[in-house]
All heavy atoms as an XYZ file, in Angstrom:
652
protein
N     -67.202    110.680    -59.069
C     -68.244    110.157    -58.210
C     -68.557    111.190    -57.148
O     -67.682    111.621    -56.416
C     -67.761    108.863    -57.565
C     -68.755    108.255    -56.640
S     -68.134    106.687    -56.056
C     -68.881    106.657    -54.480
N     -69.789    111.582    -57.057
C     -70.194    112.541    -56.048
C     -70.624    111.807    -54.792
O     -71.269    110.764    -54.842
C     -71.344    113.381    -56.569
C     -70.944    114.278    -57.714
C     -72.118    115.120    -58.162
O     -73.223    114.947    -57.642
O     -71.908    115.962    -59.027
N     -70.245    112.362    -53.648
C     -70.598    111.737    -52.391
C     -72.020    112.070    -51.965
O     -72.647    111.307    -51.259
C     -69.619    112.159    -51.296
C     -68.200    111.668    -51.473
C     -67.324    112.204    -50.359
C     -68.163    110.159    -51.476
N     -72.537    113.185    -52.381
C     -73.889    113.574    -51.991
C     -73.923    114.051    -50.544
O     -72.934    114.521    -49.989
N     -75.047    113.921    -49.911
C     -75.220    114.353    -48.535
C     -74.779    113.225    -47.603
O     -75.472    112.216    -47.466
C     -76.687    114.724    -48.289
C     -76.887    115.367    -46.944
O     -75.953    115.496    -46.156
N     -78.103    115.772    -46.670
N     -73.631    113.384    -46.962
C     -73.079    112.321    -46.126
C     -73.856    112.182    -44.826
O     -74.033    111.080    -44.317
C     -71.582    112.585    -45.855
C     -70.819    112.487    -47.174
C     -71.026    111.588    -44.856
C     -69.361    112.791    -47.071
N     -74.365    113.286    -44.280
C     -75.084    113.191    -43.011
C     -76.451    112.528    -43.167
O     -76.953    111.926    -42.236
C     -75.239    114.575    -42.387
O     -76.014    115.394    -43.240
N     -77.067    112.615    -44.325
C     -78.364    111.981    -44.602
C     -78.251    111.164    -45.885
O     -78.733    111.565    -46.936
C     -79.456    113.047    -44.756
C     -79.761    113.809    -43.505
C     -80.379    112.903    -42.454
O     -81.116    111.988    -42.755
N     -80.047    113.162    -41.201
N     -77.619    109.976    -45.831
C     -77.439    109.196    -47.058
C     -78.763    108.617    -47.557
O     -79.675    108.378    -46.779
C     -76.489    108.081    -46.625
C     -76.708    107.947    -45.171
C     -77.051    109.326    -44.666
N     -78.817    108.414    -48.852
C     -79.990    107.801    -49.476
C     -79.535    106.471    -50.049
O     -78.654    106.414    -50.902
C     -80.549    108.704    -50.597
C     -81.715    108.033    -51.288
C     -80.952    110.044    -50.035
N     -80.116    105.380    -49.558
C     -79.715    104.057    -49.990
C     -80.696    103.524    -51.023
O     -81.903    103.647    -50.874
C     -79.655    103.094    -48.800
C     -78.648    103.504    -47.767
C     -79.043    103.955    -46.519
C     -77.297    103.464    -48.048
C     -78.125    104.341    -45.576
C     -76.366    103.852    -47.113
C     -76.777    104.278    -45.874
O     -75.860    104.660    -44.950
N     -80.158    102.908    -52.052
C     -80.985    102.308    -53.084
C     -81.374    100.890    -52.697
O     -80.955    100.367    -51.665
N     -82.179    100.259    -53.522
C     -82.619     98.902    -53.185
C     -81.503     97.875    -53.275
O     -81.578     96.835    -52.651
C     -83.705     98.632    -54.216
C     -83.385     99.533    -55.351
C     -82.754    100.752    -54.746
N     -80.457     98.124    -54.035
C     -79.339     97.187    -54.139
C     -79.654     96.063    -55.105
O     -80.704     96.024    -55.738
N     -78.742     95.117    -55.242
C     -78.943     94.019    -56.185
C     -80.030     93.062    -55.700
O     -80.272     92.924    -54.510
C     -77.578     93.327    -56.227
C     -76.938     93.677    -54.935
C     -77.448     95.053    -54.578
N     -80.662     92.407    -56.638
C     -81.711     91.440    -56.301
C     -81.074     90.131    -55.849
O     -80.038     89.723    -56.353
C     -82.599     91.179    -57.516
C     -83.447     92.368    -57.910
C     -84.460     92.732    -56.840
O     -85.034     91.813    -56.235
O     -84.653     93.929    -56.609
N     -81.698     89.491    -54.879
C     -81.204     88.212    -54.383
C     -81.480     87.125    -55.412
O     -82.561     87.075    -55.991
C     -81.882     87.875    -53.062
N     -80.511     86.243    -55.668
C     -80.749     85.162    -56.629
C     -81.690     84.121    -56.043
O     -81.864     84.021    -54.832
C     -79.343     84.578    -56.841
C     -78.620     84.889    -55.584
C     -79.172     86.210    -55.115
N     -82.287     83.325    -56.915
C     -83.162     82.260    -56.452
C     -82.355     81.200    -55.722
O     -81.258     80.849    -56.128
N     -82.884     80.697    -54.609
C     -82.147     79.744    -53.800
C     -83.116     78.871    -53.025
O     -84.292     79.196    -52.877
C     -81.222     80.488    -52.835
O     -80.631     79.590    -51.933
N     -82.603     77.751    -52.497
C     -83.438     76.897    -51.658
C     -83.514     77.414    -50.230
O     -84.306     76.933    -49.434
C     -82.886     75.465    -51.677
O     -81.579     75.452    -51.137
N     -82.669     78.370    -49.879
C     -82.681     78.985    -48.545
C     -82.882     80.491    -48.698
O     -81.944     81.277    -48.530
C     -81.363     78.701    -47.805
O     -80.281     79.179    -48.614
C     -81.189     77.231    -47.515
N     -84.099     80.929    -49.021
C     -84.308     82.365    -49.272
C     -84.095     83.232    -48.036
O     -83.664     84.371    -48.147
C     -85.752     82.442    -49.761
C     -86.399     81.207    -49.260
C     -85.329     80.160    -49.164
N     -84.346     82.709    -46.838
C     -84.141     83.511    -45.634
C     -82.681     83.855    -45.433
O     -82.330     84.987    -45.084
N     -81.804     82.889    -45.676
C     -80.369     83.120    -45.529
C     -79.865     84.096    -46.591
O     -79.062     84.987    -46.297
C     -79.620     81.794    -45.623
C     -78.123     81.845    -45.419
C     -77.793     82.341    -44.019
C     -77.521     80.473    -45.647
N     -80.367     83.943    -47.818
C     -79.954     84.847    -48.901
C     -80.381     86.279    -48.593
O     -79.604     87.224    -48.769
C     -80.540     84.366    -50.247
C     -80.314     85.397    -51.335
C     -79.927     83.044    -50.644
N     -81.587     86.461    -48.095
C     -82.076     87.801    -47.757
C     -81.242     88.399    -46.627
O     -80.884     89.577    -46.652
C     -83.571     87.742    -47.371
C     -84.034     89.054    -46.768
C     -84.408     87.394    -48.581
N     -80.893     87.572    -45.629
C     -80.094     88.059    -44.506
C     -78.697     88.480    -44.968
O     -78.200     89.541    -44.580
C     -79.979     86.974    -43.438
C     -79.256     87.424    -42.194
S     -79.324     86.255    -40.835
C     -78.773     84.753    -41.564
N     -78.070     87.680    -45.831
C     -76.722     88.013    -46.318
C     -76.749     89.263    -47.172
O     -75.903     90.152    -47.024
C     -76.130     86.812    -47.094
C     -74.888     87.216    -47.858
C     -75.825     85.674    -46.149
N     -77.713     89.386    -48.074
C     -77.787     90.576    -48.915
C     -78.117     91.817    -48.087
O     -77.622     92.900    -48.387
C     -78.810     90.379    -50.031
C     -78.253     89.633    -51.198
N     -77.644     90.249    -52.259
C     -78.182     88.308    -51.448
C     -77.233     89.354    -53.110
N     -77.552     88.145    -52.650
N     -78.932     91.672    -47.067
C     -79.208     92.803    -46.183
C     -77.950     93.270    -45.463
O     -77.696     94.464    -45.344
N     -77.137     92.298    -44.989
C     -75.881     92.655    -44.332
C     -74.921     93.341    -45.307
O     -74.303     94.346    -44.979
C     -75.217     91.403    -43.743
C     -73.858     91.653    -43.174
C     -73.721     92.296    -41.962
C     -72.718     91.251    -43.855
C     -72.474     92.532    -41.430
C     -71.469     91.482    -43.329
C     -71.342     92.127    -42.115
N     -74.812     92.810    -46.523
C     -73.912     93.411    -47.502
C     -74.369     94.809    -47.899
O     -73.541     95.702    -48.078
C     -73.807     92.518    -48.739
C     -73.018     91.232    -48.533
C     -73.065     90.390    -49.794
C     -71.591     91.509    -48.126
N     -75.686     95.021    -48.041
C     -76.173     96.365    -48.353
C     -75.918     97.330    -47.201
O     -75.677     98.505    -47.407
C     -77.661     96.332    -48.683
C     -77.912     96.129    -50.161
C     -79.380     96.269    -50.487
N     -79.840     94.925    -50.868
C     -80.751     94.235    -50.220
N     -81.359     94.746    -49.183
N     -81.093     93.035    -50.629
N     -75.974     96.825    -45.957
C     -75.721     97.672    -44.789
C     -74.244     98.026    -44.678
O     -73.875     99.169    -44.423
C     -76.175     96.956    -43.521
C     -75.916     97.678    -42.201
C     -76.839     98.880    -42.107
C     -76.133     96.745    -41.047
N     -73.376     97.050    -44.915
C     -71.939     97.255    -44.744
C     -71.331     98.004    -45.917
O     -70.450     98.833    -45.740
C     -71.236     95.885    -44.560
C     -69.746     96.019    -44.623
C     -71.635     95.274    -43.246
N     -71.792     97.751    -47.128
C     -71.168     98.344    -48.305
C     -72.225     98.929    -49.238
O     -72.524     98.367    -50.281
C     -70.361     97.270    -49.024
C     -69.368     97.797    -49.980
C     -68.476     96.670    -50.448
O     -68.854     95.519    -50.446
N     -67.284     97.007    -50.853
N     -72.806    100.103    -48.869
C     -73.886    100.668    -49.682
C     -73.397    101.404    -50.920
O     -74.170    101.644    -51.828
C     -74.566    101.637    -48.728
C     -73.487    102.070    -47.811
C     -72.592    100.867    -47.642
N     -72.122    101.771    -50.993
C     -71.616    102.579    -52.106
C     -71.062    101.705    -53.217
O     -70.587    100.604    -52.980
C     -70.503    103.515    -51.615
C     -70.983    104.415    -50.519
O     -72.099    104.880    -50.544
N     -70.144    104.646    -49.526
N     -71.107    102.215    -54.431
C     -70.512    101.512    -55.567
C     -68.997    101.720    -55.563
O     -68.482    102.684    -54.983
C     -71.102    102.047    -56.865
N     -68.263    100.807    -56.189
C     -66.810    100.912    -56.256
C     -66.424    102.132    -57.077
O     -66.918    102.317    -58.185
C     -66.215     99.651    -56.892
C     -64.697     99.611    -57.028
C     -64.054     99.619    -55.646
C     -64.260     98.390    -57.786
N     -65.527    103.003    -56.550
C     -65.126    104.194    -57.315
C     -64.303    103.789    -58.535
O     -63.321    103.065    -58.427
C     -64.291    104.997    -56.316
C     -63.858    104.026    -55.289
C     -64.895    102.954    -55.235
N     -64.688    104.262    -59.700
C     -64.035    103.890    -60.943
C     -62.992    104.925    -61.351
O     -61.984    104.589    -61.950
C     -65.083    103.721    -62.067
C     -66.100    102.664    -61.671
C     -64.439    103.370    -63.385
C     -65.547    101.288    -61.431
N     -63.211    106.189    -61.026
C     -62.306    107.262    -61.449
C     -60.946    107.112    -60.773
O     -60.835    107.097    -59.558
C     -62.894    108.616    -61.105
N     -59.893    106.973    -61.584
C     -58.535    106.818    -61.060
C     -57.675    108.014    -61.449
O     -56.549    107.852    -61.885
C     -57.906    105.534    -61.630
C     -58.600    104.228    -61.269
C     -57.928    103.078    -61.995
C     -58.537    104.001    -59.782
N     -58.187    109.238    -61.268
C     -57.446    110.405    -61.728
C     -56.178    110.635    -60.915
O     -55.150    110.976    -61.461
C     -58.334    111.644    -61.744
S     -59.204    111.929    -60.216
N     -56.201    110.430    -59.604
C     -54.974    110.532    -58.835
C     -55.012    109.495    -57.716
O     -56.069    109.077    -57.266
C     -54.760    111.936    -58.285
S     -55.908    112.391    -57.006
N     -53.864    109.063    -57.280
C     -53.755    107.969    -56.325
C     -54.345    108.331    -54.969
O     -55.049    107.523    -54.357
C     -52.287    107.560    -56.172
C     -52.006    106.367    -55.277
C     -52.703    105.134    -55.828
C     -50.530    106.116    -55.157
N     -54.105    109.537    -54.471
C     -54.614    109.946    -53.161
C     -56.138    109.985    -53.150
O     -56.763    109.499    -52.213
C     -54.040    111.309    -52.775
C     -54.391    111.819    -51.384
C     -53.882    110.841    -50.331
C     -53.799    113.176    -51.159
N     -56.713    110.540    -54.200
C     -58.178    110.580    -54.291
C     -58.739    109.166    -54.364
O     -59.736    108.843    -53.720
C     -58.601    111.372    -55.525
C     -60.084    111.417    -55.727
C     -60.882    112.184    -54.916
C     -60.677    110.670    -56.731
C     -62.245    112.216    -55.088
C     -62.031    110.688    -56.914
C     -62.819    111.467    -56.093
N     -58.083    108.291    -55.118
C     -58.551    106.912    -55.252
C     -58.468    106.185    -53.917
O     -59.390    105.460    -53.548
C     -57.733    106.167    -56.306
C     -58.105    104.719    -56.420
C     -59.321    104.351    -56.961
C     -57.254    103.739    -55.954
C     -59.684    103.023    -57.058
C     -57.603    102.406    -56.048
C     -58.821    102.048    -56.605
N     -57.376    106.373    -53.164
C     -57.247    105.702    -51.872
C     -58.294    106.187    -50.882
O     -58.857    105.384    -50.131
C     -55.847    105.901    -51.308
C     -54.732    105.124    -52.014
C     -53.382    105.462    -51.407
C     -54.992    103.643    -51.957
N     -58.588    107.485    -50.871
C     -59.615    107.982    -49.959
C     -60.985    107.439    -50.344
O     -61.780    107.073    -49.482
C     -59.621    109.510    -49.938
O     -60.047    110.024    -51.184
N     -61.268    107.358    -51.641
C     -62.540    106.796    -52.093
C     -62.626    105.305    -51.787
O     -63.676    104.793    -51.412
C     -62.726    107.029    -53.595
C     -62.950    108.462    -53.966
C     -64.258    108.975    -53.403
O     -65.244    108.258    -53.370
N     -64.263    110.210    -52.966
N     -61.505    104.593    -51.931
C     -61.489    103.164    -51.651
C     -61.696    102.896    -50.164
O     -62.413    101.967    -49.786
C     -60.168    102.549    -52.129
C     -60.110    101.038    -52.157
C     -61.141    100.492    -53.130
C     -58.736    100.566    -52.533
N     -61.091    103.712    -49.296
C     -61.312    103.559    -47.855
C     -62.768    103.848    -47.492
O     -63.347    103.163    -46.649
C     -60.379    104.476    -47.070
C     -58.930    104.012    -46.995
C     -58.088    105.054    -46.272
C     -58.828    102.677    -46.302
N     -63.364    104.847    -48.128
C     -64.778    105.132    -47.899
C     -65.641    103.971    -48.384
O     -66.600    103.587    -47.729
C     -65.183    106.420    -48.612
C     -66.632    106.847    -48.445
C     -66.908    107.186    -46.989
C     -66.934    108.029    -49.331
N     -65.261    103.374    -49.499
C     -65.998    102.237    -50.053
C     -65.927    101.025    -49.135
O     -66.894    100.311    -48.942
C     -65.405    101.908    -51.427
C     -65.932    100.658    -52.068
C     -67.218    100.624    -52.589
C     -65.150     99.523    -52.169
C     -67.711     99.483    -53.185
C     -65.634     98.377    -52.758
C     -66.911     98.369    -53.276
O     -67.390     97.234    -53.867
N     -64.783    100.790    -48.523
C     -64.566     99.617    -47.680
C     -64.780     99.905    -46.200
O     -64.422     99.082    -45.368
C     -63.137     99.096    -47.879
C     -62.844     98.595    -49.265
C     -63.591     97.320    -49.600
O     -64.045     96.627    -48.667
O     -63.720     97.015    -50.785
N     -65.342    101.044    -45.848
C     -65.477    101.445    -44.450
C     -66.286    100.447    -43.630
O     -65.912    100.098    -42.509
C     -66.114    102.837    -44.360
C     -66.232    103.431    -42.970
C     -64.837    103.653    -42.395
C     -66.978    104.738    -43.020
N     -67.363     99.952    -44.159
C     -68.183     98.989    -43.427
C     -67.434     97.708    -43.115
O     -67.505     97.171    -42.002
N     -66.687     97.197    -44.105
C     -65.904     95.986    -43.877
C     -64.779     96.237    -42.875
O     -64.463     95.373    -42.067
C     -65.320     95.457    -45.187
C     -66.335     94.793    -46.056
C     -66.630     95.305    -47.296
C     -67.004     93.662    -45.628
C     -67.561     94.686    -48.109
C     -67.944     93.041    -46.428
C     -68.226     93.559    -47.678
N     -64.188     97.420    -42.913
C     -63.120     97.738    -41.965
C     -63.657     97.802    -40.538
O     -63.003     97.331    -39.600
C     -62.450     99.061    -42.346
C     -61.663     99.050    -43.652
C     -61.190    100.454    -43.996
C     -60.484     98.098    -43.564
N     -64.844     98.352    -40.348
C     -65.449     98.412    -39.017
C     -65.768     97.007    -38.512
O     -65.488     96.667    -37.363
C     -66.713     99.307    -39.033
C     -67.506     99.157    -37.765
C     -66.317    100.754    -39.246
N     -66.339     96.169    -39.376
C     -66.635     94.782    -38.980
C     -65.359     94.025    -38.642
O     -65.328     93.233    -37.691
C     -67.384     94.066    -40.091
S     -69.075     94.622    -40.270
N     -64.299     94.246    -39.401
C     -63.034     93.575    -39.131
C     -62.445     94.058    -37.801
O     -61.922     93.248    -37.023
C     -62.039     93.838    -40.267
C     -60.771     93.034    -40.148
S     -59.686     93.121    -41.581
C     -59.619     94.849    -41.941
N     -62.550     95.337    -37.497
C     -62.031     95.849    -36.231
C     -62.799     95.268    -35.043
O     -62.192     94.884    -34.033
C     -62.114     97.379    -36.215
N     -64.125     95.163    -35.169
C     -64.913     94.567    -34.092
C     -64.553     93.100    -33.922
O     -64.418     92.603    -32.796
C     -66.419     94.759    -34.369
C     -66.776     96.236    -34.253
C     -67.267     93.926    -33.420
C     -68.174     96.571    -34.716
N     -64.387     92.372    -35.029
C     -64.000     90.961    -34.957
C     -62.639     90.771    -34.304
O     -62.456     89.886    -33.461
N     -61.664     91.595    -34.686
C     -60.333     91.494    -34.069
C     -60.379     91.833    -32.585
O     -59.677     91.219    -31.781
C     -59.346     92.408    -34.799
C     -58.902     91.926    -36.170
C     -58.041     92.993    -36.853
C     -58.141     90.619    -36.063
N     -61.208     92.789    -32.218
C     -61.367     93.138    -30.811
C     -61.890     91.948    -30.020
O     -61.388     91.628    -28.942
C     -62.303     94.344    -30.683
C     -62.520     94.881    -29.280
C     -61.229     95.522    -28.778
C     -63.641     95.897    -29.287
N     -62.890     91.255    -30.562
C     -63.418     90.075    -29.881
C     -62.406     88.942    -29.852
O     -62.301     88.232    -28.849
C     -64.711     89.601    -30.531
C     -65.913     90.363    -30.077
C     -66.657     91.103    -30.977
C     -66.299     90.349    -28.750
C     -67.763     91.812    -30.566
C     -67.403     91.054    -28.320
C     -68.140     91.785    -29.235
N     -61.655     88.752    -30.941
C     -60.658     87.680    -30.981
C     -59.579     87.901    -29.924
O     -59.080     86.954    -29.322
C     -60.036     87.575    -32.390
C     -61.058     86.981    -33.353
C     -58.777     86.734    -32.388
C     -60.620     87.005    -34.803
N     -59.240     89.144    -29.672
C     -58.201     89.440    -28.678
C     -58.786     89.500    -27.268
O     -58.212     88.974    -26.321
C     -57.503     90.775    -29.039
C     -56.709     90.595    -30.324
C     -56.601     91.242    -27.908
C     -56.176     91.877    -30.906
N     -59.949     90.122    -27.113
C     -60.509     90.340    -25.785
C     -61.061     89.077    -25.124
O     -60.908     88.906    -23.917
C     -61.633     91.372    -25.858
C     -61.226     92.768    -25.428
C     -62.269     93.776    -25.812
C     -60.956     92.828    -23.959
N     -61.700     88.201    -25.867
C     -62.326     87.021    -25.261
C     -61.299     86.113    -24.585
O     -61.488     85.719    -23.426
C     -63.189     86.273    -26.306
C     -63.616     84.914    -25.796
C     -64.402     87.102    -26.673
N     -60.183     85.759    -25.224
C     -59.197     84.940    -24.516
C     -58.561     85.644    -23.315
O     -58.292     85.010    -22.284
C     -58.134     84.625    -25.567
C     -58.807     84.811    -26.860
C     -59.816     85.886    -26.635
N     -58.338     86.946    -23.416
C     -57.725     87.690    -22.295
C     -58.685     87.713    -21.100
O     -58.265     87.462    -19.971
C     -57.347     89.112    -22.747
C     -56.978     89.980    -21.565
C     -56.213     89.071    -23.744
N     -59.946     87.984    -21.330
C     -60.922     88.007    -20.246
C     -61.091     86.599    -19.669
O     -61.168     86.421    -18.455
C     -62.274     88.578    -20.729
C     -63.365     88.386    -19.721
C     -62.110     90.054    -21.066
N     -61.126     85.579    -20.517
C     -61.210     84.208    -20.032
C     -60.028     83.816    -19.202
O     -60.161     83.154    -18.164
N     -58.835     84.221    -19.608
C     -57.627     83.926    -18.832
C     -57.675     84.642    -17.481
O     -57.289     84.065    -16.464
C     -56.404     84.346    -19.629
S     -54.847     83.973    -18.814
N     -58.140     85.882    -17.474
C     -58.247     86.605    -16.201
C     -59.243     85.926    -15.256
O     -58.987     85.823    -14.065
C     -58.664     88.046    -16.458
S     -57.359     89.046    -17.183
N     -60.368     85.462    -15.789
C     -61.337     84.764    -14.960
C     -60.773     83.450    -14.433
O     -61.028     83.071    -13.305
C     -62.628     84.499    -15.725
C     -63.561     85.663    -15.729
C     -64.090     86.125    -16.910
C     -63.931     86.297    -14.554
C     -64.961     87.204    -16.937
C     -64.803     87.372    -14.558
C     -65.319     87.825    -15.752
N     -60.001     82.725    -15.270
C     -59.444     81.443    -14.840
C     -58.315     81.608    -13.838
O     -58.205     80.840    -12.870
C     -58.940     80.649    -16.047
S     -60.258     80.030    -17.083
N     -57.454     82.579    -14.061
C     -56.256     82.723    -13.229
C     -56.506     83.547    -11.962
O     -55.766     83.408    -10.989
C     -55.154     83.377    -14.036
S     -54.572     82.355    -15.388
N     -57.489     84.392    -11.952
C     -57.697     85.313    -10.830
C     -58.999     85.034    -10.117
O     -59.763     85.955     -9.795
C     -57.667     86.755    -11.341
S     -56.174     87.170    -12.244
N     -59.327     83.767     -9.833
C     -60.593     83.447     -9.164
C     -60.394     83.401     -7.658
O     -60.681     82.419     -7.023
C     -61.134     82.086     -9.556
C     -61.061     81.684    -10.928
C     -61.692     80.338    -11.127
N     -61.263     79.329    -10.142
C     -61.847     78.185     -9.951
N     -62.889     77.875    -10.661
N     -61.418     77.318     -9.073
N     -59.970     84.425     -7.062
C     -59.690     84.423     -5.613
C     -60.938     84.140     -4.873
O     -61.802     84.653     -4.493
C     -59.042     85.726     -5.208
S     -57.396     85.885     -5.922
């Protein structure tokens, strides 16, 4: 699998949205998935290190979203506790 030009990626149209009674929600979800995970799953398993680096590149969008979510899960209660306990 060739990475191509990483600084100027070219994104394809991605998979077509299935027919649904809520087309706006389907379009929004598919747009998010295309934004977070634009690359295809690497199939070549020639060596483990190469596969792990390709897999991390493939899952990079999900890892960033998970890190932001964990940051909010930890930060919101801490900031709320500081506001509640330190209201001098």
